[in-house]
Biopython code that builds the backbone (N, CA, C, O; Angstrom):
import numpy as np
from Bio.PDB.StructureBuilder import StructureBuilder

atoms = [
    (1, "MET", "N", (0.608, -5.770, 15.421)),
    (1, "MET", "CA", (0.943, -5.173, 14.138)),
    (1, "MET", "C", (1.541, -6.470, 13.117)),
    (1, "MET", "O", (2.255, -7.379, 13.539)),
    (2, "GLU", "N", (1.269, -6.385, 12.288)),
    (2, "GLU", "CA", (1.724, -7.304, 10.969)),
    (2, "GLU", "C", (2.857, -6.290, 9.861)),
    (2, "GLU", "O", (2.372, -5.304, 9.306)),
    (3, "ILE", "N", (3.884, -6.541, 9.705)),
    (3, "ILE", "CA", (5.133, -5.932, 8.592)),
    (3, "ILE", "C", (5.444, -7.242, 7.960)),
    (3, "ILE", "O", (6.008, -8.231, 8.429)),
    (4, "ARG", "N", (4.868, -6.979, 6.616)),
    (4, "ARG", "CA", (5.141, -7.779, 5.805)),
    (4, "ARG", "C", (6.588, -7.542, 4.986)),
    (4, "ARG", "O", (7.143, -6.498, 5.329)),
    (5, "GLY", "N", (7.092, -8.094, 4.265)),
    (5, "GLY", "CA", (8.601, -8.394, 3.507)),
    (5, "GLY", "C", (8.927, -6.833, 3.147)),
    (5, "GLY", "O", (8.219, -5.826, 3.169)),
    (6, "ILE", "N", (10.415, -7.075, 2.778)),
    (6, "ILE", "CA", (11.158, -5.706, 2.324)),
    (6, "ILE", "C", (10.770, -6.007, 0.845)),
    (6, "ILE", "O", (10.755, -7.140, 0.363)),
    (7, "ILE", "N", (10.392, -4.612, 0.039)),
    (7, "ILE", "CA", (10.463, -4.496, -1.701)),
    (7, "ILE", "C", (11.945, -3.909, -1.683)),
    (7, "ILE", "O", (12.504, -2.989, -1.085)),
    (8, "ASN", "N", (12.377, -5.023, -2.766)),
    (8, "ASN", "CA", (13.844, -4.662, -3.080)),
    (8, "ASN", "C", (14.393, -3.290, -3.832)),
    (8, "ASN", "O", (15.511, -2.783, -3.912)),
    (9, "LYS", "N", (13.039, -2.913, -4.364)),
    (9, "LYS", "CA", (13.289, -1.732, -5.002)),
    (9, "LYS", "C", (11.795, -0.464, -5.326)),
    (9, "LYS", "O", (10.590, -0.566, -5.556)),
    (10, "MET", "N", (12.828, 0.692, -5.157)),
    (10, "MET", "CA", (11.801, 1.738, -4.543)),
    (10, "MET", "C", (10.689, 2.223, -5.533)),
    (10, "MET", "O", (11.191, 2.905, -6.426)),
    (11, "ILE", "N", (9.293, 2.076, -5.654)),
    (11, "ILE", "CA", (8.530, 2.872, -6.483)),
    (11, "ILE", "C", (8.022, 4.148, -6.428)),
    (11, "ILE", "O", (7.207, 4.516, -5.581)),
    (12, "LEU", "N", (8.513, 4.891, -7.371)),
    (12, "LEU", "CA", (8.092, 6.030, -7.607)),
    (12, "LEU", "C", (7.333, 6.795, -8.509)),
    (12, "LEU", "O", (7.748, 6.723, -9.665)),
    (13, "PRO", "N", (6.272, 7.560, -8.321)),
    (13, "PRO", "CA", (5.217, 7.792, -8.972)),
    (13, "PRO", "C", (5.587, 8.189, -10.199)),
    (13, "PRO", "O", (6.301, 9.159, -9.946)),
    (14, "ASP", "N", (5.564, 8.070, -11.324)),
    (14, "ASP", "CA", (5.913, 8.821, -12.807)),
    (14, "ASP", "C", (5.080, 10.138, -12.820)),
    (14, "ASP", "O", (3.920, 9.851, -12.521)),
    (15, "GLU", "N", (5.221, 11.425, -13.045)),
    (15, "GLU", "CA", (4.215, 12.134, -12.876)),
    (15, "GLU", "C", (3.926, 12.309, -14.034)),
    (15, "GLU", "O", (2.758, 12.696, -13.988)),
    (16, "LYS", "N", (4.356, 12.262, -15.453)),
    (16, "LYS", "CA", (4.090, 11.966, -16.676)),
    (16, "LYS", "C", (2.866, 11.169, -17.052)),
    (16, "LYS", "O", (1.751, 11.455, -17.487)),
    (17, "ASN", "N", (3.607, 9.870, -16.664)),
    (17, "ASN", "CA", (2.729, 8.591, -16.942)),
    (17, "ASN", "C", (1.814, 7.962, -15.740)),
    (17, "ASN", "O", (1.743, 6.741, -15.604)),
    (18, "GLN", "N", (1.160, 8.809, -14.931)),
    (18, "GLN", "CA", (0.585, 8.022, -14.071)),
    (18, "GLN", "C", (-0.433, 7.377, -14.475)),
    (18, "GLN", "O", (-1.129, 7.879, -15.357)),
    (19, "THR", "N", (-0.687, 6.389, -14.044)),
    (19, "THR", "CA", (-2.412, 5.263, -14.244)),
    (19, "THR", "C", (-3.357, 5.561, -13.463)),
    (19, "THR", "O", (-3.192, 6.049, -12.345)),
    (20, "LYS", "N", (-4.362, 5.315, -13.940)),
    (20, "LYS", "CA", (-5.675, 5.812, -12.816)),
    (20, "LYS", "C", (-6.201, 4.391, -13.026)),
    (20, "LYS", "O", (-6.071, 3.597, -13.958)),
    (21, "VAL", "N", (-6.921, 4.324, -11.698)),
    (21, "VAL", "CA", (-7.819, 2.645, -11.828)),
    (21, "VAL", "C", (-9.061, 3.151, -13.032)),
    (21, "VAL", "O", (-9.789, 4.130, -13.195)),
    (22, "SER", "N", (-8.794, 1.848, -13.725)),
    (22, "SER", "CA", (-9.635, 2.107, -14.721)),
    (22, "SER", "C", (-10.988, 1.072, -14.434)),
    (22, "SER", "O", (-10.929, 0.067, -13.725)),
    (23, "SER", "N", (-12.105, 1.514, -15.087)),
    (23, "SER", "CA", (-13.179, 0.828, -14.887)),
    (23, "SER", "C", (-13.038, -0.701, -15.912)),
    (23, "SER", "O", (-13.686, -1.705, -15.615)),
    (24, "LYS", "N", (-12.241, -0.663, -16.938)),
    (24, "LYS", "CA", (-12.193, -1.646, -17.497)),
    (24, "LYS", "C", (-11.078, -2.098, -17.400)),
    (24, "LYS", "O", (-10.208, -1.232, -17.304)),
    (25, "LYS", "N", (-10.519, -3.787, -17.374)),
    (25, "LYS", "CA", (-9.249, -4.273, -17.295)),
    (25, "LYS", "C", (-9.697, -5.201, -18.555)),
    (25, "LYS", "O", (-10.807, -5.475, -19.013)),
    (26, "GLU", "N", (-8.174, -5.624, -18.982)),
    (26, "GLU", "CA", (-8.124, -6.504, -20.081)),
    (26, "GLU", "C", (-7.447, -8.024, -19.708)),
    (26, "GLU", "O", (-6.715, -7.375, -18.960)),
    (27, "ASN", "N", (-7.143, -8.977, -19.582)),
    (27, "ASN", "CA", (-5.994, -9.687, -19.490)),
    (27, "ASN", "C", (-5.804, -10.483, -20.789)),
    (27, "ASN", "O", (-6.428, -10.505, -21.849)),
    (28, "SER", "N", (-4.549, -11.232, -20.260)),
    (28, "SER", "CA", (-3.912, -11.939, -21.546)),
    (28, "SER", "C", (-4.709, -12.714, -22.502)),
    (28, "SER", "O", (-4.280, -12.902, -23.640)),
    (29, "ARG", "N", (-5.768, -13.147, -22.142)),
    (29, "ARG", "CA", (-6.830, -13.749, -22.861)),
    (29, "ARG", "C", (-7.907, -12.940, -23.741)),
    (29, "ARG", "O", (-8.647, -13.322, -24.647)),
    (30, "GLY", "N", (-7.727, -11.707, -23.155)),
    (30, "GLY", "CA", (-8.866, -10.794, -24.223)),
    (30, "GLY", "C", (-9.963, -10.633, -23.219)),
    (30, "GLY", "O", (-10.634, -9.630, -23.465)),
    (31, "ASP", "N", (-10.317, -11.227, -22.280)),
    (31, "ASP", "CA", (-11.525, -11.180, -21.209)),
    (31, "ASP", "C", (-11.170, -10.090, -20.891)),
    (31, "ASP", "O", (-10.032, -9.650, -21.053)),
    (32, "VAL", "N", (-12.388, -9.331, -20.241)),
    (32, "VAL", "CA", (-12.992, -7.873, -19.746)),
    (32, "VAL", "C", (-13.529, -8.040, -18.540)),
    (32, "VAL", "O", (-14.098, -9.125, -18.416)),
    (33, "PHE", "N", (-13.549, -7.214, -17.431)),
    (33, "PHE", "CA", (-14.435, -7.127, -16.468)),
    (33, "PHE", "C", (-14.228, -6.105, -15.907)),
    (33, "PHE", "O", (-13.063, -5.709, -15.865)),
    (34, "GLU", "N", (-15.354, -5.273, -15.240)),
    (34, "GLU", "CA", (-15.389, -3.847, -15.093)),
    (34, "GLU", "C", (-15.415, -3.782, -13.453)),
    (34, "GLU", "O", (-15.560, -4.824, -12.814)),
    (35, "ILE", "N", (-15.276, -2.574, -12.831)),
    (35, "ILE", "CA", (-15.220, -2.216, -11.622)),
    (35, "ILE", "C", (-16.073, -1.012, -11.491)),
    (35, "ILE", "O", (-15.565, 0.082, -11.737)),
    (36, "SER", "N", (-17.600, -1.111, -11.049)),
    (36, "SER", "CA", (-18.578, -0.361, -10.835)),
    (36, "SER", "C", (-17.821, 0.835, -10.330)),
    (36, "SER", "O", (-16.648, 0.729, -9.971)),
    (37, "LYS", "N", (-18.696, 2.348, -10.288)),
    (37, "LYS", "CA", (-18.011, 3.270, -10.297)),
    (37, "LYS", "C", (-18.767, 3.319, -8.644)),
    (37, "LYS", "O", (-18.840, 4.486, -8.258)),
    (38, "GLU", "N", (-19.199, 2.537, -7.858)),
    (38, "GLU", "CA", (-19.316, 2.551, -6.464)),
    (38, "GLU", "C", (-18.089, 2.207, -5.661)),
    (38, "GLU", "O", (-17.521, 2.690, -4.681)),
    (39, "ALA", "N", (-17.865, 0.947, -6.645)),
    (39, "ALA", "CA", (-17.109, -0.307, -5.926)),
    (39, "ALA", "C", (-15.361, 0.881, -6.109)),
    (39, "ALA", "O", (-14.487, 0.970, -5.247)),
    (40, "GLN", "N", (-15.377, 1.533, -7.357)),
    (40, "GLN", "CA", (-13.915, 2.155, -7.059)),
    (40, "GLN", "C", (-14.354, 3.411, -5.933)),
    (40, "GLN", "O", (-13.587, 3.345, -4.971)),
    (41, "GLU", "N", (-15.054, 4.188, -5.825)),
    (41, "GLU", "CA", (-15.273, 4.878, -4.795)),
    (41, "GLU", "C", (-15.065, 4.468, -3.342)),
    (41, "GLU", "O", (-14.454, 5.022, -2.428)),
    (42, "LEU", "N", (-15.749, 3.344, -3.400)),
    (42, "LEU", "CA", (-15.351, 2.362, -1.784)),
    (42, "LEU", "C", (-13.838, 2.515, -1.590)),
    (42, "LEU", "O", (-13.241, 3.020, -0.639)),
    (43, "LEU", "N", (-13.214, 1.796, -3.049)),
    (43, "LEU", "CA", (-12.054, 1.485, -2.708)),
    (43, "LEU", "C", (-11.013, 2.753, -2.482)),
    (43, "LEU", "O", (-9.911, 2.615, -1.953)),
    (44, "GLN", "N", (-11.502, 3.920, -2.935)),
    (44, "GLN", "CA", (-10.986, 5.224, -2.991)),
    (44, "GLN", "C", (-10.957, 5.489, -1.445)),
    (44, "GLN", "O", (-9.944, 5.691, -0.775)),
    (45, "LYS", "N", (-12.429, 5.445, -0.941)),
    (45, "LYS", "CA", (-12.631, 5.701, 0.368)),
    (45, "LYS", "C", (-11.555, 5.267, 1.556)),
    (45, "LYS", "O", (-10.884, 5.841, 2.414)),
    (46, "GLN", "N", (-11.808, 3.809, 1.060)),
    (46, "GLN", "CA", (-10.919, 2.866, 2.043)),
    (46, "GLN", "C", (-9.422, 3.149, 2.228)),
    (46, "GLN", "O", (-8.849, 3.173, 3.318)),
    (47, "LYS", "N", (-8.861, 3.360, 1.033)),
    (47, "LYS", "CA", (-7.539, 3.980, 0.985)),
    (47, "LYS", "C", (-7.423, 5.122, 1.756)),
    (47, "LYS", "O", (-6.513, 5.247, 2.575)),
    (48, "GLU", "N", (-8.236, 5.936, 1.571)),
    (48, "GLU", "CA", (-7.966, 7.495, 2.406)),
    (48, "GLU", "C", (-7.813, 7.338, 3.982)),
    (48, "GLU", "O", (-7.040, 7.814, 4.813)),
    (49, "GLU", "N", (-8.978, 6.391, 4.029)),
    (49, "GLU", "CA", (-9.213, 6.187, 5.594)),
    (49, "GLU", "C", (-8.273, 5.337, 5.923)),
    (49, "GLU", "O", (-8.178, 5.414, 7.148)),
    (50, "LYS", "N", (-7.297, 4.336, 5.400)),
    (50, "LYS", "CA", (-6.058, 3.922, 5.672)),
    (50, "LYS", "C", (-4.946, 4.822, 5.687)),
    (50, "LYS", "O", (-3.978, 4.720, 6.440)),
    (51, "ILE", "N", (-5.120, 5.668, 4.862)),
    (51, "ILE", "CA", (-3.891, 6.629, 4.804)),
    (51, "ILE", "C", (-3.894, 7.340, 5.925)),
    (51, "ILE", "O", (-2.841, 7.476, 6.548)),
    (52, "GLN", "N", (-5.555, 8.142, 6.546)),
    (52, "GLN", "CA", (-5.225, 8.679, 7.879)),
    (52, "GLN", "C", (-5.072, 7.827, 9.074)),
    (52, "GLN", "O", (-4.482, 8.154, 10.104)),
    (53, "GLU", "N", (-5.478, 7.053, 8.913)),
    (53, "GLU", "CA", (-5.025, 6.012, 10.175)),
    (53, "GLU", "C", (-3.572, 6.093, 10.677)),
    (53, "GLU", "O", (-3.118, 6.335, 11.796)),
    (54, "ILE", "N", (-2.850, 5.753, 9.225)),
    (54, "ILE", "CA", (-1.357, 5.353, 9.032)),
    (54, "ILE", "C", (-0.589, 6.992, 9.713)),
    (54, "ILE", "O", (0.281, 7.078, 10.580)),
    (55, "ARG", "N", (-1.104, 7.841, 9.150)),
    (55, "ARG", "CA", (-0.999, 9.344, 9.682)),
    (55, "ARG", "C", (-1.301, 9.722, 11.202)),
    (55, "ARG", "O", (-0.577, 10.461, 11.869)),
    (56, "GLY", "N", (-2.229, 9.239, 11.563)),
    (56, "GLY", "CA", (-2.475, 9.037, 13.035)),
    (56, "GLY", "C", (-1.333, 8.510, 13.904)),
    (56, "GLY", "O", (-0.636, 9.060, 14.758)),
    (57, "ARG", "N", (-1.368, 7.172, 13.376)),
    (57, "ARG", "CA", (-0.162, 6.440, 14.476)),
    (57, "ARG", "C", (1.527, 7.288, 14.032)),
    (57, "ARG", "O", (2.378, 7.376, 14.917)),
    (58, "ILE", "N", (1.740, 7.708, 12.951)),
    (58, "ILE", "CA", (2.937, 8.611, 12.849)),
    (58, "ILE", "C", (2.894, 9.497, 13.875)),
    (58, "ILE", "O", (3.686, 9.385, 14.810)),
    (59, "GLN", "N", (1.920, 10.535, 13.828)),
    (59, "GLN", "CA", (2.014, 11.698, 14.948)),
    (59, "GLN", "C", (1.882, 11.239, 16.433)),
    (59, "GLN", "O", (2.362, 11.874, 17.372)),
    (60, "SER", "N", (1.240, 10.169, 16.542)),
    (60, "SER", "CA", (1.387, 9.604, 17.721)),
    (60, "SER", "C", (2.557, 8.967, 18.522)),
    (60, "SER", "O", (2.594, 8.651, 19.711)),
    (61, "GLY", "N", (3.529, 8.859, 17.524)),
    (61, "GLY", "CA", (4.867, 8.149, 17.870)),
    (61, "GLY", "C", (4.766, 6.967, 17.634)),
    (61, "GLY", "O", (5.864, 6.434, 17.472)),
    (62, "PHE", "N", (3.714, 6.153, 17.519)),
    (62, "PHE", "CA", (3.055, 4.374, 17.788)),
    (62, "PHE", "C", (4.815, 4.185, 16.980)),
    (62, "PHE", "O", (5.746, 3.966, 17.756)),
    (63, "TYR", "N", (5.065, 4.272, 15.705)),
    (63, "TYR", "CA", (6.008, 3.842, 15.003)),
    (63, "TYR", "C", (7.898, 4.247, 15.444)),
    (63, "TYR", "O", (8.988, 3.989, 14.932)),
    (64, "ASN", "N", (7.321, 5.128, 16.877)),
    (64, "ASN", "CA", (8.956, 4.995, 17.513)),
    (64, "ASN", "C", (8.943, 4.196, 18.493)),
    (64, "ASN", "O", (10.057, 4.181, 19.017)),
    (65, "SER", "N", (7.977, 3.297, 19.165)),
    (65, "SER", "CA", (8.192, 2.349, 19.784)),
    (65, "SER", "C", (9.136, 1.415, 19.834)),
    (65, "SER", "O", (9.679, 1.102, 18.775)),
    (66, "ASP", "N", (9.555, 0.735, 21.140)),
    (66, "ASP", "CA", (10.385, -0.172, 21.214)),
    (66, "ASP", "C", (10.356, -1.225, 20.321)),
    (66, "ASP", "O", (11.231, -1.612, 19.546)),
    (67, "GLU", "N", (8.978, -1.739, 20.574)),
    (67, "GLU", "CA", (8.191, -2.698, 20.111)),
    (67, "GLU", "C", (8.521, -2.920, 18.082)),
    (67, "GLU", "O", (8.938, -3.789, 17.317)),
    (68, "VAL", "N", (8.062, -1.677, 18.031)),
    (68, "VAL", "CA", (7.859, -1.582, 16.071)),
    (68, "VAL", "C", (9.453, -1.650, 15.785)),
    (68, "VAL", "O", (9.961, -2.391, 14.943)),
    (69, "ILE", "N", (10.101, -0.827, 16.560)),
    (69, "ILE", "CA", (11.404, -0.843, 15.927)),
    (69, "ILE", "C", (12.057, -2.293, 16.078)),
    (69, "ILE", "O", (12.517, -2.733, 15.024)),
    (70, "GLU", "N", (12.176, -3.078, 17.152)),
    (70, "GLU", "CA", (12.777, -4.416, 17.338)),
    (70, "GLU", "C", (12.189, -5.394, 16.276)),
    (70, "GLU", "O", (12.857, -6.307, 15.791)),
    (71, "LYS", "N", (10.766, -5.113, 15.917)),
    (71, "LYS", "CA", (10.139, -5.610, 14.832)),
    (71, "LYS", "C", (10.645, -5.571, 13.494)),
    (71, "LYS", "O", (10.794, -6.560, 12.776)),
    (72, "VAL", "N", (10.949, -4.179, 13.136)),
    (72, "VAL", "CA", (11.351, -4.247, 12.187)),
    (72, "VAL", "C", (12.818, -4.215, 11.739)),
    (72, "VAL", "O", (13.034, -4.116, 10.531)),
    (73, "ALA", "N", (13.923, -4.297, 12.663)),
    (73, "ALA", "CA", (15.300, -4.694, 12.601)),
    (73, "ALA", "C", (15.094, -6.123, 12.725)),
    (73, "ALA", "O", (15.934, -6.640, 11.989)),
    (74, "ARG", "N", (14.430, -6.981, 13.261)),
    (74, "ARG", "CA", (14.596, -7.715, 12.999)),
    (74, "ARG", "C", (14.106, -8.503, 12.012)),
    (74, "ARG", "O", (14.806, -9.472, 11.720)),
    (75, "LEU", "N", (12.540, -8.265, 11.096)),
    (75, "LEU", "CA", (12.480, -8.432, 9.811)),
    (75, "LEU", "C", (13.616, -8.110, 8.621)),
    (75, "LEU", "O", (13.901, -8.901, 7.723)),
    (76, "LEU", "N", (14.271, -6.629, 8.826)),
    (76, "LEU", "CA", (15.128, -5.950, 7.996)),
    (76, "LEU", "C", (16.392, -7.562, 7.913)),
    (76, "LEU", "O", (16.760, -8.157, 6.900)),
    (77, "LEU", "N", (16.806, -7.879, 9.550)),
    (77, "LEU", "CA", (17.843, -8.712, 9.540)),
    (77, "LEU", "C", (17.626, -10.036, 9.371)),
    (77, "LEU", "O", (18.572, -10.713, 9.771)),
    (78, "LYS", "N", (16.422, -10.849, 8.775)),
    (78, "LYS", "CA", (16.052, -11.728, 8.658)),
    (78, "LYS", "C", (16.312, -11.747, 6.743)),
    (78, "LYS", "O", (17.072, -12.389, 6.018)),
    (79, "GLU", "N", (15.169, -10.617, 6.464)),
    (79, "GLU", "CA", (15.388, -10.256, 5.184)),
    (79, "GLU", "C", (16.708, -10.276, 4.384)),
    (79, "GLU", "O", (16.893, -10.696, 3.242)),
    (80, "LEU", "N", (17.497, -9.778, 5.165)),
    (80, "LEU", "CA", (19.121, -9.358, 4.426)),
    (80, "LEU", "C", (20.000, -10.682, 4.803)),
    (80, "LEU", "O", (21.107, -10.944, 4.334)),
    (81, "THR", "N", (19.450, -11.266, 5.515)),
    (81, "THR", "CA", (20.605, -12.719, 5.393)),
    (81, "THR", "C", (20.269, -14.304, 5.014)),
    (81, "THR", "O", (21.176, -15.136, 4.982)),
]
sb = StructureBuilder()
sb.init_structure("model")
sb.init_model(0)
sb.init_chain("A")
sb.init_seg("    ")
for serial, (resi, resn, name, xyz) in enumerate(atoms, 1):
    if name == "N":
        sb.init_residue(resn, " ", resi, " ")
    sb.init_atom(name, np.array(xyz, "f"), 0.0, 1.0, " ", f" {name:<3s}", serial, name[0])
structure = sb.get_structure()
């Protein structure tokens, strides 16, 4: 299991100003690229599968194991020192 670094600030969704994945993106130079509907659907499907996987781990108590708790504690100490 891999645990990545800690984010210093909490990101909360803004219900009034939710951003959706757009099929067109523009960078600072004005270039535009498009993401096909098929690719957007695939990304959404993968996201939903990952969420279900995490929910399953929560329900099974995976994150309550001594191994996970110790690893999180070590990473917290490392991040805070």
